[in-house]
C-alpha positions as CSV (number, residue, x, y, z in Angstrom):
1,M,-79.8,-53.8,3.3
2,T,-77.0,-52.1,1.5
3,T,-73.4,-53.0,2.0
4,P,-70.8,-50.3,2.4
5,Y,-68.3,-49.6,-0.4
6,P,-64.8,-51.0,0.0
7,P,-62.2,-48.6,1.2
8,P,-60.2,-46.7,-1.4
9,P,-56.8,-48.0,-2.4
10,P,-53.8,-46.7,-0.5
11,P,-52.0,-43.7,-2.0
12,P,-48.6,-44.3,-3.7
13,A,-45.5,-44.2,-1.7
14,Q,-44.6,-40.8,-0.4
15,G,-41.3,-39.1,-1.4
16,R,-39.6,-37.8,-4.4
17,D,-40.0,-39.7,-7.6
18,R,-36.7,-39.6,-9.4
19,T,-37.3,-42.3,-11.9
20,T,-36.9,-40.0,-14.9
21,L,-33.9,-38.3,-13.4
22,W,-32.0,-41.5,-12.8
23,G,-33.0,-42.9,-16.2
24,V,-31.9,-39.8,-18.2
25,L,-28.6,-39.5,-16.2
26,G,-27.9,-43.2,-16.9
27,I,-28.6,-42.9,-20.6
28,V,-26.5,-39.8,-21.0
29,L,-23.5,-41.0,-18.9
30,G,-23.8,-44.5,-20.4
31,L,-23.6,-43.2,-23.9
32,I,-21.0,-40.4,-23.5
33,C,-18.4,-41.4,-20.9
34,C,-19.0,-43.7,-18.0
35,G,-20.6,-47.1,-18.7
36,I,-20.5,-48.1,-15.1
37,L,-22.3,-45.0,-14.0
38,G,-24.9,-45.6,-16.7
39,I,-25.5,-49.1,-15.2
40,I,-25.8,-47.7,-11.6
41,F,-28.2,-45.0,-12.6
42,G,-30.2,-47.4,-14.6
43,Y,-30.6,-49.7,-11.6
44,L,-31.7,-46.7,-9.5
45,S,-34.3,-45.8,-12.2
46,I,-35.7,-49.3,-12.3
47,R,-35.8,-49.4,-8.5
48,D,-37.8,-46.1,-8.3
49,A,-40.0,-47.2,-11.2
50,R,-41.1,-50.3,-9.3
51,R,-41.6,-48.3,-6.1
52,Y,-43.8,-45.6,-7.7
53,G,-45.5,-47.9,-10.3
54,Q,-44.0,-46.3,-13.4
55,S,-42.4,-47.8,-16.5
56,P,-38.8,-49.0,-16.0
57,L,-37.9,-48.4,-19.7
58,L,-35.4,-45.6,-19.1
59,G,-33.6,-47.7,-16.6
60,Y,-33.3,-50.7,-19.0
61,L,-32.0,-48.4,-21.7
62,A,-29.5,-46.9,-19.4
63,I,-28.2,-50.3,-18.4
64,V,-28.0,-51.4,-22.1
65,F,-26.1,-48.2,-23.1
66,G,-23.8,-48.6,-20.2
67,V,-22.9,-52.2,-21.2
68,I,-22.5,-51.2,-24.8
69,N,-20.1,-48.4,-23.7
70,I,-18.0,-50.8,-21.6
71,I,-17.9,-53.5,-24.4
72,G,-17.2,-50.9,-27.1
73,G,-14.4,-49.3,-25.1
74,A,-12.8,-52.7,-24.4
75,I,-12.9,-53.6,-28.1
76,L,-11.5,-50.2,-29.2
77,R,-8.7,-50.6,-26.6
78,A,-7.9,-54.1,-27.6
79,T,-7.6,-53.2,-31.3
80,G,-5.6,-50.0,-30.6
81,N,-8.2,-47.7,-32.1
82,Y,-9.3,-46.0,-28.8
83,P,-9.0,-42.3,-29.5
84,F,-7.9,-41.2,-26.0
85,W,-5.5,-44.1,-25.4
86,N,-1.9,-42.8,-25.3
87,N,0.5,-45.4,-26.9
88,D,3.7,-43.4,-26.3
């Protein structure tokens, strides 16, 4: 007597996979202008990576770059070397 094969695994969650989109946006915005947006997009990238079974590396990088942007901007402002800070 043969036993039947087990059923196939369920397909991945349906919908649009925006893991790479959120990660790249987070990295670019975290490096160039808005640290807080880098952190937010990094979180969205990690959330989607977990949902779709992908690597969350881009999300982690976006969060790190966003934090570096915020800390670096605070240091530059505190020392008076921030290039866009008007001291008039």
